[in-house]
PDBQT receptor file of N, H, CA, C and O in Angstrom, charges set to zero:
ATOM      1  N   MET A   1      22.709 176.312  59.104  1.00  0.00    +0.000 N 
ATOM      2  CA  MET A   1      23.146 176.254  57.737  1.00  0.00    +0.000 C 
ATOM      3  C   MET A   1      21.996 176.721  56.837  1.00  0.00    +0.000 C 
ATOM      4  O   MET A   1      20.861 176.283  57.024  1.00  0.00    +0.000 OA
ATOM      5  N   PRO A   2      22.263 177.590  55.875  1.00  0.00    +0.000 N 
ATOM      6  CA  PRO A   2      21.224 178.029  54.942  1.00  0.00    +0.000 C 
ATOM      7  C   PRO A   2      20.701 176.845  54.119  1.00  0.00    +0.000 C 
ATOM      8  O   PRO A   2      21.434 175.900  53.826  1.00  0.00    +0.000 OA
ATOM      9  N   ALA A   3      19.437 176.921  53.761  1.00  0.00    +0.000 N 
ATOM     10  H   ALA A   3      18.842 177.688  53.999  1.00  0.00    +0.000 HD
ATOM     11  CA  ALA A   3      18.832 175.865  52.942  1.00  0.00    +0.000 C 
ATOM     12  C   ALA A   3      18.026 176.498  51.821  1.00  0.00    +0.000 C 
ATOM     13  O   ALA A   3      17.554 177.628  51.941  1.00  0.00    +0.000 OA
ATOM     14  N   ILE A   4      17.874 175.763  50.739  1.00  0.00    +0.000 N 
ATOM     15  H   ILE A   4      18.258 174.845  50.641  1.00  0.00    +0.000 HD
ATOM     16  CA  ILE A   4      17.034 176.218  49.633  1.00  0.00    +0.000 C 
ATOM     17  C   ILE A   4      16.006 175.137  49.325  1.00  0.00    +0.000 C 
ATOM     18  O   ILE A   4      16.199 173.965  49.649  1.00  0.00    +0.000 OA
ATOM     19  N   ASP A   5      14.919 175.549  48.697  1.00  0.00    +0.000 N 
ATOM     20  H   ASP A   5      14.763 176.501  48.433  1.00  0.00    +0.000 HD
ATOM     21  CA  ASP A   5      13.901 174.621  48.220  1.00  0.00    +0.000 C 
ATOM     22  C   ASP A   5      14.142 174.436  46.732  1.00  0.00    +0.000 C 
ATOM     23  O   ASP A   5      13.962 175.374  45.956  1.00  0.00    +0.000 OA
ATOM     24  N   LEU A   6      14.542 173.251  46.326  1.00  0.00    +0.000 N 
ATOM     25  H   LEU A   6      14.689 172.489  46.956  1.00  0.00    +0.000 HD
ATOM     26  CA  LEU A   6      14.735 172.951  44.910  1.00  0.00    +0.000 C 
ATOM     27  C   LEU A   6      13.424 172.377  44.386  1.00  0.00    +0.000 C 
ATOM     28  O   LEU A   6      12.967 171.334  44.853  1.00  0.00    +0.000 OA
ATOM     29  N   ASN A   7      12.818 173.064  43.409  1.00  0.00    +0.000 N 
ATOM     30  H   ASN A   7      13.190 173.911  43.030  1.00  0.00    +0.000 HD
ATOM     31  CA  ASN A   7      11.466 172.782  42.953  1.00  0.00    +0.000 C 
ATOM     32  C   ASN A   7      11.455 172.496  41.458  1.00  0.00    +0.000 C 
ATOM     33  O   ASN A   7      12.304 172.999  40.721  1.00  0.00    +0.000 OA
ATOM     34  N   SER A   8      10.492 171.685  41.006  1.00  0.00    +0.000 N 
ATOM     35  H   SER A   8       9.803 171.276  41.604  1.00  0.00    +0.000 HD
ATOM     36  CA  SER A   8      10.353 171.392  39.583  1.00  0.00    +0.000 C 
ATOM     37  C   SER A   8       8.886 171.177  39.227  1.00  0.00    +0.000 C 
ATOM     38  O   SER A   8       8.094 170.737  40.061  1.00  0.00    +0.000 OA
ATOM     39  N   ASP A   9       8.532 171.490  37.985  1.00  0.00    +0.000 N 
ATOM     40  H   ASP A   9       9.175 171.847  37.307  1.00  0.00    +0.000 HD
ATOM     41  CA  ASP A   9       7.200 171.193  37.452  1.00  0.00    +0.000 C 
ATOM     42  C   ASP A   9       7.211 169.751  36.944  1.00  0.00    +0.000 C 
ATOM     43  O   ASP A   9       8.080 169.378  36.156  1.00  0.00    +0.000 OA
ATOM     44  N   LEU A  10       6.262 168.947  37.387  1.00  0.00    +0.000 N 
ATOM     45  H   LEU A  10       5.556 169.250  38.027  1.00  0.00    +0.000 HD
ATOM     46  CA  LEU A  10       6.234 167.523  37.037  1.00  0.00    +0.000 C 
ATOM     47  C   LEU A  10       4.822 167.074  36.678  1.00  0.00    +0.000 C 
ATOM     48  O   LEU A  10       3.862 167.832  36.816  1.00  0.00    +0.000 OA
ATOM     49  N   GLY A  11       4.711 165.834  36.216  1.00  0.00    +0.000 N 
ATOM     50  H   GLY A  11       5.491 165.218  36.104  1.00  0.00    +0.000 HD
ATOM     51  CA  GLY A  11       3.405 165.249  35.901  1.00  0.00    +0.000 C 
ATOM     52  C   GLY A  11       2.790 165.790  34.632  1.00  0.00    +0.000 C 
ATOM     53  O   GLY A  11       1.569 165.778  34.482  1.00  0.00    +0.000 OA
ATOM     54  N   GLU A  12       3.623 166.269  33.707  1.00  0.00    +0.000 N 
ATOM     55  H   GLU A  12       4.615 166.278  33.829  1.00  0.00    +0.000 HD
ATOM     56  CA  GLU A  12       3.099 166.909  32.501  1.00  0.00    +0.000 C 
ATOM     57  C   GLU A  12       2.989 165.980  31.301  1.00  0.00    +0.000 C 
ATOM     58  O   GLU A  12       2.606 166.422  30.217  1.00  0.00    +0.000 OA
ATOM     59  N   SER A  13       3.315 164.702  31.468  1.00  0.00    +0.000 N 
ATOM     60  H   SER A  13       3.625 164.343  32.348  1.00  0.00    +0.000 HD
ATOM     61  CA  SER A  13       3.176 163.745  30.369  1.00  0.00    +0.000 C 
ATOM     62  C   SER A  13       1.697 163.539  30.056  1.00  0.00    +0.000 C 
ATOM     63  O   SER A  13       0.835 163.735  30.912  1.00  0.00    +0.000 OA
ATOM     64  N   PHE A  14       1.421 163.144  28.824  1.00  0.00    +0.000 N 
ATOM     65  H   PHE A  14       2.122 162.985  28.129  1.00  0.00    +0.000 HD
ATOM     66  CA  PHE A  14       0.033 162.901  28.427  1.00  0.00    +0.000 C 
ATOM     67  C   PHE A  14      -0.018 161.642  27.580  1.00  0.00    +0.000 C 
ATOM     68  O   PHE A  14       0.446 161.631  26.439  1.00  0.00    +0.000 OA
ATOM     69  N   GLY A  15      -0.583 160.580  28.143  1.00  0.00    +0.000 N 
ATOM     70  H   GLY A  15      -0.960 160.589  29.069  1.00  0.00    +0.000 HD
ATOM     71  CA  GLY A  15      -0.690 159.320  27.404  1.00  0.00    +0.000 C 
ATOM     72  C   GLY A  15       0.673 158.811  26.982  1.00  0.00    +0.000 C 
ATOM     73  O   GLY A  15       1.561 158.622  27.814  1.00  0.00    +0.000 OA
ATOM     74  N   ALA A  16       0.836 158.590  25.681  1.00  0.00    +0.000 N 
ATOM     75  H   ALA A  16       0.115 158.744  25.005  1.00  0.00    +0.000 HD
ATOM     76  CA  ALA A  16       2.095 158.057  25.150  1.00  0.00    +0.000 C 
ATOM     77  C   ALA A  16       3.195 159.110  25.063  1.00  0.00    +0.000 C 
ATOM     78  O   ALA A  16       4.351 158.768  24.811  1.00  0.00    +0.000 OA
ATOM     79  N   TRP A  17       2.858 160.385  25.266  1.00  0.00    +0.000 N 
ATOM     80  H   TRP A  17       1.919 160.663  25.470  1.00  0.00    +0.000 HD
ATOM     81  CA  TRP A  17       3.837 161.461  25.139  1.00  0.00    +0.000 C 
ATOM     82  C   TRP A  17       4.472 161.755  26.490  1.00  0.00    +0.000 C 
ATOM     83  O   TRP A  17       3.876 162.401  27.352  1.00  0.00    +0.000 OA
ATOM     84  N   SER A  18       5.689 161.268  26.653  1.00  0.00    +0.000 N 
ATOM     85  H   SER A  18       6.173 160.743  25.954  1.00  0.00    +0.000 HD
ATOM     86  CA  SER A  18       6.412 161.438  27.909  1.00  0.00    +0.000 C 
ATOM     87  C   SER A  18       7.148 162.774  27.922  1.00  0.00    +0.000 C 
ATOM     88  O   SER A  18       7.797 163.147  26.944  1.00  0.00    +0.000 OA
ATOM     89  N   MET A  19       7.041 163.484  29.034  1.00  0.00    +0.000 N 
ATOM     90  H   MET A  19       6.514 163.181  29.828  1.00  0.00    +0.000 HD
ATOM     91  CA  MET A  19       7.717 164.774  29.201  1.00  0.00    +0.000 C 
ATOM     92  C   MET A  19       8.697 164.661  30.364  1.00  0.00    +0.000 C 
ATOM     93  O   MET A  19       8.304 164.849  31.515  1.00  0.00    +0.000 OA
ATOM     94  N   GLY A  20       9.942 164.363  30.093  1.00  0.00    +0.000 N 
ATOM     95  H   GLY A  20      10.262 164.210  29.158  1.00  0.00    +0.000 HD
ATOM     96  CA  GLY A  20      10.956 164.297  31.135  1.00  0.00    +0.000 C 
ATOM     97  C   GLY A  20      10.915 163.002  31.925  1.00  0.00    +0.000 C 
ATOM     98  O   GLY A  20      10.139 162.094  31.628  1.00  0.00    +0.000 OA
ATOM     99  N   ASP A  21      11.770 162.937  32.940  1.00  0.00    +0.000 N 
ATOM    100  H   ASP A  21      12.401 163.675  33.181  1.00  0.00    +0.000 HD
ATOM    101  CA  ASP A  21      11.895 161.755  33.793  1.00  0.00    +0.000 C 
ATOM    102  C   ASP A  21      11.545 162.160  35.220  1.00  0.00    +0.000 C 
ATOM    103  O   ASP A  21      12.429 162.452  36.025  1.00  0.00    +0.000 OA
ATOM    104  N   ASP A  22      10.252 162.176  35.527  1.00  0.00    +0.000 N 
ATOM    105  H   ASP A  22       9.534 161.939  34.873  1.00  0.00    +0.000 HD
ATOM    106  CA  ASP A  22       9.781 162.621  36.842  1.00  0.00    +0.000 C 
ATOM    107  C   ASP A  22      10.424 161.835  37.979  1.00  0.00    +0.000 C 
ATOM    108  O   ASP A  22      10.801 162.417  38.996  1.00  0.00    +0.000 OA
ATOM    109  N   GLU A  23      10.552 160.525  37.819  1.00  0.00    +0.000 N 
ATOM    110  H   GLU A  23      10.245 160.053  36.993  1.00  0.00    +0.000 HD
ATOM    111  CA  GLU A  23      11.117 159.688  38.882  1.00  0.00    +0.000 C 
ATOM    112  C   GLU A  23      12.540 160.131  39.220  1.00  0.00    +0.000 C 
ATOM    113  O   GLU A  23      12.896 160.205  40.396  1.00  0.00    +0.000 OA
ATOM    114  N   ALA A  24      13.349 160.423  38.220  1.00  0.00    +0.000 N 
ATOM    115  H   ALA A  24      13.059 160.362  37.265  1.00  0.00    +0.000 HD
ATOM    116  CA  ALA A  24      14.733 160.845  38.469  1.00  0.00    +0.000 C 
ATOM    117  C   ALA A  24      14.778 162.217  39.131  1.00  0.00    +0.000 C 
ATOM    118  O   ALA A  24      15.572 162.438  40.045  1.00  0.00    +0.000 OA
ATOM    119  N   ILE A  25      13.942 163.128  38.682  1.00  0.00    +0.000 N 
ATOM    120  H   ILE A  25      13.297 162.948  37.939  1.00  0.00    +0.000 HD
ATOM    121  CA  ILE A  25      13.919 164.477  39.255  1.00  0.00    +0.000 C 
ATOM    122  C   ILE A  25      13.468 164.437  40.712  1.00  0.00    +0.000 C 
ATOM    123  O   ILE A  25      13.959 165.212  41.532  1.00  0.00    +0.000 OA
ATOM    124  N   LEU A  26      12.536 163.541  41.040  1.00  0.00    +0.000 N 
ATOM    125  H   LEU A  26      12.137 162.911  40.374  1.00  0.00    +0.000 HD
ATOM    126  CA  LEU A  26      12.038 163.451  42.416  1.00  0.00    +0.000 C 
ATOM    127  C   LEU A  26      13.120 163.018  43.403  1.00  0.00    +0.000 C 
ATOM    128  O   LEU A  26      12.984 163.239  44.606  1.00  0.00    +0.000 OA
ATOM    129  N   ASP A  27      14.187 162.407  42.906  1.00  0.00    +0.000 N 
ATOM    130  H   ASP A  27      14.297 162.227  41.928  1.00  0.00    +0.000 HD
ATOM    131  CA  ASP A  27      15.306 162.039  43.774  1.00  0.00    +0.000 C 
ATOM    132  C   ASP A  27      16.168 163.246  44.124  1.00  0.00    +0.000 C 
ATOM    133  O   ASP A  27      17.029 163.154  44.999  1.00  0.00    +0.000 OA
ATOM    134  N   VAL A  28      15.949 164.384  43.449  1.00  0.00    +0.000 N 
ATOM    135  H   VAL A  28      15.250 164.459  42.738  1.00  0.00    +0.000 HD
ATOM    136  CA  VAL A  28      16.795 165.564  43.624  1.00  0.00    +0.000 C 
ATOM    137  C   VAL A  28      16.059 166.730  44.282  1.00  0.00    +0.000 C 
ATOM    138  O   VAL A  28      16.652 167.454  45.081  1.00  0.00    +0.000 OA
ATOM    139  N   VAL A  29      14.788 166.924  43.964  1.00  0.00    +0.000 N 
ATOM    140  H   VAL A  29      14.306 166.336  43.315  1.00  0.00    +0.000 HD
ATOM    141  CA  VAL A  29      14.046 168.097  44.433  1.00  0.00    +0.000 C 
ATOM    142  C   VAL A  29      13.501 167.917  45.846  1.00  0.00    +0.000 C 
ATOM    143  O   VAL A  29      13.379 166.798  46.345  1.00  0.00    +0.000 OA
ATOM    144  N   SER A  30      13.174 169.051  46.482  1.00  0.00    +0.000 N 
ATOM    145  H   SER A  30      13.274 169.959  46.077  1.00  0.00    +0.000 HD
ATOM    146  CA  SER A  30      12.548 169.006  47.806  1.00  0.00    +0.000 C 
ATOM    147  C   SER A  30      11.050 169.303  47.717  1.00  0.00    +0.000 C 
ATOM    148  O   SER A  30      10.301 168.985  48.641  1.00  0.00    +0.000 OA
ATOM    149  N   SER A  31      10.609 169.910  46.611  1.00  0.00    +0.000 N 
ATOM    150  H   SER A  31      11.217 170.168  45.861  1.00  0.00    +0.000 HD
ATOM    151  CA  SER A  31       9.181 170.139  46.391  1.00  0.00    +0.000 C 
ATOM    152  C   SER A  31       8.896 170.094  44.893  1.00  0.00    +0.000 C 
ATOM    153  O   SER A  31       9.793 170.267  44.069  1.00  0.00    +0.000 OA
ATOM    154  N   ALA A  32       7.629 169.858  44.560  1.00  0.00    +0.000 N 
ATOM    155  H   ALA A  32       6.900 169.718  45.230  1.00  0.00    +0.000 HD
ATOM    156  CA  ALA A  32       7.244 169.738  43.156  1.00  0.00    +0.000 C 
ATOM    157  C   ALA A  32       5.896 170.395  42.914  1.00  0.00    +0.000 C 
ATOM    158  O   ALA A  32       5.008 170.362  43.766  1.00  0.00    +0.000 OA
ATOM    159  N   ASN A  33       5.759 170.993  41.736  1.00  0.00    +0.000 N 
ATOM    160  H   ASN A  33       6.480 171.020  41.044  1.00  0.00    +0.000 HD
ATOM    161  CA  ASN A  33       4.476 171.488  41.247  1.00  0.00    +0.000 C 
ATOM    162  C   ASN A  33       3.963 170.415  40.289  1.00  0.00    +0.000 C 
ATOM    163  O   ASN A  33       4.582 170.160  39.256  1.00  0.00    +0.000 OA
ATOM    164  N   VAL A  34       2.848 169.792  40.621  1.00  0.00    +0.000 N 
ATOM    165  H   VAL A  34       2.345 169.999  41.460  1.00  0.00    +0.000 HD
ATOM    166  CA  VAL A  34       2.323 168.708  39.796  1.00  0.00    +0.000 C 
ATOM    167  C   VAL A  34       1.183 169.236  38.940  1.00  0.00    +0.000 C 
ATOM    168  O   VAL A  34       0.288 169.926  39.428  1.00  0.00    +0.000 OA
ATOM    169  N   ALA A  35       1.230 168.897  37.640  1.00  0.00    +0.000 N 
ATOM    170  H   ALA A  35       1.957 168.336  37.244  1.00  0.00    +0.000 HD
ATOM    171  CA  ALA A  35       0.194 169.330  36.697  1.00  0.00    +0.000 C 
ATOM    172  C   ALA A  35      -1.191 168.958  37.222  1.00  0.00    +0.000 C 
ATOM    173  O   ALA A  35      -1.349 167.979  37.951  1.00  0.00    +0.000 OA
ATOM    174  N   CYS A  36      -2.194 169.756  36.839  1.00  0.00    +0.000 N 
ATOM    175  H   CYS A  36      -2.065 170.552  36.247  1.00  0.00    +0.000 HD
ATOM    176  CA  CYS A  36      -3.563 169.482  37.294  1.00  0.00    +0.000 C 
ATOM    177  C   CYS A  36      -4.445 168.973  36.162  1.00  0.00    +0.000 C 
ATOM    178  O   CYS A  36      -5.637 168.748  36.369  1.00  0.00    +0.000 OA
ATOM    179  N   GLY A  37      -3.880 168.786  34.960  1.00  0.00    +0.000 N 
ATOM    180  H   GLY A  37      -2.911 168.969  34.792  1.00  0.00    +0.000 HD
ATOM    181  CA  GLY A  37      -4.636 168.212  33.862  1.00  0.00    +0.000 C 
ATOM    182  C   GLY A  37      -5.328 169.207  32.961  1.00  0.00    +0.000 C 
ATOM    183  O   GLY A  37      -5.980 168.799  32.000  1.00  0.00    +0.000 OA
ATOM    184  N   PHE A  38      -5.213 170.508  33.233  1.00  0.00    +0.000 N 
ATOM    185  H   PHE A  38      -4.683 170.839  34.014  1.00  0.00    +0.000 HD
ATOM    186  CA  PHE A  38      -5.884 171.495  32.385  1.00  0.00    +0.000 C 
ATOM    187  C   PHE A  38      -5.125 171.697  31.075  1.00  0.00    +0.000 C 
ATOM    188  O   PHE A  38      -5.697 171.532  29.998  1.00  0.00    +0.000 OA
ATOM    189  N   HIS A  39      -3.842 172.052  31.156  1.00  0.00    +0.000 N 
ATOM    190  H   HIS A  39      -3.376 172.186  32.031  1.00  0.00    +0.000 HD
ATOM    191  CA  HIS A  39      -3.054 172.244  29.939  1.00  0.00    +0.000 C 
ATOM    192  C   HIS A  39      -1.961 171.197  29.794  1.00  0.00    +0.000 C 
ATOM    193  O   HIS A  39      -1.304 171.134  28.755  1.00  0.00    +0.000 OA
ATOM    194  N   ALA A  40      -1.755 170.375  30.816  1.00  0.00    +0.000 N 
ATOM    195  H   ALA A  40      -2.288 170.426  31.661  1.00  0.00    +0.000 HD
ATOM    196  CA  ALA A  40      -0.734 169.325  30.758  1.00  0.00    +0.000 C 
ATOM    197  C   ALA A  40      -1.108 168.211  31.722  1.00  0.00    +0.000 C 
ATOM    198  O   ALA A  40      -1.796 168.436  32.717  1.00  0.00    +0.000 OA
ATOM    199  N   GLY A  41      -0.650 167.022  31.414  1.00  0.00    +0.000 N 
ATOM    200  H   GLY A  41      -0.091 166.839  30.605  1.00  0.00    +0.000 HD
ATOM    201  CA  GLY A  41      -0.866 165.880  32.295  1.00  0.00    +0.000 C 
ATOM    202  C   GLY A  41      -2.168 165.155  32.022  1.00  0.00    +0.000 C 
ATOM    203  O   GLY A  41      -3.125 165.733  31.506  1.00  0.00    +0.000 OA
ATOM    204  N   ASP A  42      -2.188 163.886  32.375  1.00  0.00    +0.000 N 
ATOM    205  H   ASP A  42      -1.410 163.416  32.793  1.00  0.00    +0.000 HD
ATOM    206  CA  ASP A  42      -3.415 163.093  32.314  1.00  0.00    +0.000 C 
ATOM    207  C   ASP A  42      -3.588 162.410  33.673  1.00  0.00    +0.000 C 
ATOM    208  O   ASP A  42      -2.629 162.326  34.440  1.00  0.00    +0.000 OA
ATOM    209  N   PRO A  43      -4.782 161.925  33.982  1.00  0.00    +0.000 N 
ATOM    210  CA  PRO A  43      -5.027 161.377  35.322  1.00  0.00    +0.000 C 
ATOM    211  C   PRO A  43      -4.033 160.297  35.757  1.00  0.00    +0.000 C 
ATOM    212  O   PRO A  43      -3.585 160.301  36.904  1.00  0.00    +0.000 OA
ATOM    213  N   ALA A  44      -3.685 159.384  34.867  1.00  0.00    +0.000 N 
ATOM    214  H   ALA A  44      -4.049 159.381  33.935  1.00  0.00    +0.000 HD
ATOM    215  CA  ALA A  44      -2.769 158.296  35.234  1.00  0.00    +0.000 C 
ATOM    216  C   ALA A  44      -1.370 158.828  35.530  1.00  0.00    +0.000 C 
ATOM    217  O   ALA A  44      -0.745 158.423  36.511  1.00  0.00    +0.000 OA
ATOM    218  N   GLY A  45      -0.880 159.727  34.692  1.00  0.00    +0.000 N 
ATOM    219  H   GLY A  45      -1.387 160.056  33.895  1.00  0.00    +0.000 HD
ATOM    220  CA  GLY A  45       0.452 160.289  34.893  1.00  0.00    +0.000 C 
ATOM    221  C   GLY A  45       0.530 161.162  36.131  1.00  0.00    +0.000 C 
ATOM    222  O   GLY A  45       1.531 161.144  36.848  1.00  0.00    +0.000 OA
ATOM    223  N   ILE A  46      -0.516 161.921  36.383  1.00  0.00    +0.000 N 
ATOM    224  H   ILE A  46      -1.329 161.935  35.801  1.00  0.00    +0.000 HD
ATOM    225  CA  ILE A  46      -0.559 162.779  37.569  1.00  0.00    +0.000 C 
ATOM    226  C   ILE A  46      -0.545 161.910  38.827  1.00  0.00    +0.000 C 
ATOM    227  O   ILE A  46       0.200 162.191  39.767  1.00  0.00    +0.000 OA
ATOM    228  N   LEU A  47      -1.358 160.866  38.848  1.00  0.00    +0.000 N 
ATOM    229  H   LEU A  47      -1.963 160.638  38.085  1.00  0.00    +0.000 HD
ATOM    230  CA  LEU A  47      -1.398 159.970  40.006  1.00  0.00    +0.000 C 
ATOM    231  C   LEU A  47      -0.048 159.298  40.226  1.00  0.00    +0.000 C 
ATOM    232  O   LEU A  47       0.418 159.190  41.360  1.00  0.00    +0.000 OA
ATOM    233  N   ARG A  48       0.573 158.852  39.153  1.00  0.00    +0.000 N 
ATOM    234  H   ARG A  48       0.195 158.940  38.231  1.00  0.00    +0.000 HD
ATOM    235  CA  ARG A  48       1.895 158.215  39.244  1.00  0.00    +0.000 C 
ATOM    236  C   ARG A  48       2.909 159.174  39.862  1.00  0.00    +0.000 C 
ATOM    237  O   ARG A  48       3.701 158.778  40.716  1.00  0.00    +0.000 OA
ATOM    238  N   THR A  49       2.884 160.423  39.435  1.00  0.00    +0.000 N 
ATOM    239  H   THR A  49       2.240 160.745  38.741  1.00  0.00    +0.000 HD
ATOM    240  CA  THR A  49       3.807 161.427  39.959  1.00  0.00    +0.000 C 
ATOM    241  C   THR A  49       3.513 161.725  41.422  1.00  0.00    +0.000 C 
ATOM    242  O   THR A  49       4.438 161.835  42.227  1.00  0.00    +0.000 OA
ATOM    243  N   LEU A  50       2.240 161.857  41.776  1.00  0.00    +0.000 N 
ATOM    244  H   LEU A  50       1.489 161.768  41.122  1.00  0.00    +0.000 HD
ATOM    245  CA  LEU A  50       1.874 162.118  43.172  1.00  0.00    +0.000 C 
ATOM    246  C   LEU A  50       2.320 160.987  44.094  1.00  0.00    +0.000 C 
ATOM    247  O   LEU A  50       2.850 161.235  45.176  1.00  0.00    +0.000 OA
ATOM    248  N   GLU A  51       2.105 159.753  43.665  1.00  0.00    +0.000 N 
ATOM    249  H   GLU A  51       1.675 159.551  42.785  1.00  0.00    +0.000 HD
ATOM    250  CA  GLU A  51       2.511 158.608  44.482  1.00  0.00    +0.000 C 
ATOM    251  C   GLU A  51       4.027 158.549  44.642  1.00  0.00    +0.000 C 
ATOM    252  O   GLU A  51       4.527 158.264  45.730  1.00  0.00    +0.000 OA
ATOM    253  N   ALA A  52       4.756 158.817  43.565  1.00  0.00    +0.000 N 
ATOM    254  H   ALA A  52       4.350 159.048  42.681  1.00  0.00    +0.000 HD
ATOM    255  CA  ALA A  52       6.219 158.788  43.628  1.00  0.00    +0.000 C 
ATOM    256  C   ALA A  52       6.743 159.909  44.519  1.00  0.00    +0.000 C 
ATOM    257  O   ALA A  52       7.697 159.709  45.271  1.00  0.00    +0.000 OA
ATOM    258  N   ALA A  53       6.128 161.083  44.439  1.00  0.00    +0.000 N 
ATOM    259  H   ALA A  53       5.353 161.245  43.828  1.00  0.00    +0.000 HD
ATOM    260  CA  ALA A  53       6.545 162.206  45.287  1.00  0.00    +0.000 C 
ATOM    261  C   ALA A  53       6.286 161.889  46.759  1.00  0.00    +0.000 C 
ATOM    262  O   ALA A  53       7.141 162.144  47.607  1.00  0.00    +0.000 OA
ATOM    263  N   ALA A  54       5.130 161.343  47.063  1.00  0.00    +0.000 N 
ATOM    264  H   ALA A  54       4.435 161.136  46.375  1.00  0.00    +0.000 HD
ATOM    265  CA  ALA A  54       4.797 161.001  48.449  1.00  0.00    +0.000 C 
ATOM    266  C   ALA A  54       5.752 159.948  49.001  1.00  0.00    +0.000 C 
ATOM    267  O   ALA A  54       6.166 160.026  50.158  1.00  0.00    +0.000 OA
ATOM    268  N   ALA A  55       6.099 158.971  48.181  1.00  0.00    +0.000 N 
ATOM    269  H   ALA A  55       5.763 158.907  47.241  1.00  0.00    +0.000 HD
ATOM    270  CA  ALA A  55       7.004 157.906  48.621  1.00  0.00    +0.000 C 
ATOM    271  C   ALA A  55       8.389 158.441  48.962  1.00  0.00    +0.000 C 
ATOM    272  O   ALA A  55       9.094 157.862  49.789  1.00  0.00    +0.000 OA
ATOM    273  N   ARG A  56       8.783 159.554  48.322  1.00  0.00    +0.000 N 
ATOM    274  H   ARG A  56       8.210 160.024  47.651  1.00  0.00    +0.000 HD
ATOM    275  CA  ARG A  56      10.103 160.140  48.556  1.00  0.00    +0.000 C 
ATOM    276  C   ARG A  56      10.064 161.295  49.561  1.00  0.00    +0.000 C 
ATOM    277  O   ARG A  56      11.104 161.864  49.894  1.00  0.00    +0.000 OA
ATOM    278  N   GLY A  57       8.882 161.636  50.037  1.00  0.00    +0.000 N 
ATOM    279  H   GLY A  57       8.037 161.174  49.766  1.00  0.00    +0.000 HD
ATOM    280  CA  GLY A  57       8.765 162.741  50.982  1.00  0.00    +0.000 C 
ATOM    281  C   GLY A  57       8.908 164.107  50.342  1.00  0.00    +0.000 C 
ATOM    282  O   GLY A  57       9.245 165.079  51.017  1.00  0.00    +0.000 OA
ATOM    283  N   VAL A  58       8.651 164.188  49.029  1.00  0.00    +0.000 N 
ATOM    284  H   VAL A  58       8.377 163.398  48.481  1.00  0.00    +0.000 HD
ATOM    285  CA  VAL A  58       8.732 165.462  48.314  1.00  0.00    +0.000 C 
ATOM    286  C   VAL A  58       7.434 166.223  48.536  1.00  0.00    +0.000 C 
ATOM    287  O   VAL A  58       6.347 165.678  48.342  1.00  0.00    +0.000 OA
ATOM    288  N   ALA A  59       7.549 167.480  48.942  1.00  0.00    +0.000 N 
ATOM    289  H   ALA A  59       8.432 167.922  49.099  1.00  0.00    +0.000 HD
ATOM    290  CA  ALA A  59       6.373 168.317  49.211  1.00  0.00    +0.000 C 
ATOM    291  C   ALA A  59       5.728 168.769  47.923  1.00  0.00    +0.000 C 
ATOM    292  O   ALA A  59       4.725 169.483  47.952  1.00  0.00    +0.000 OA
TER     293      ALA A  59
């Protein structure tokens, strides 16, 4: 059966400014591009997204 990789950019929130619902998207995607903190994201939000992705087996 053919398969696709459903991907999304995540971890882009910064402090009090929330950008989307990463937890909900992680239930749908098979892989994620997580912000690195240069133009988006902060350390706490990036870590939260990485932990949530790992818990769901998202690449």
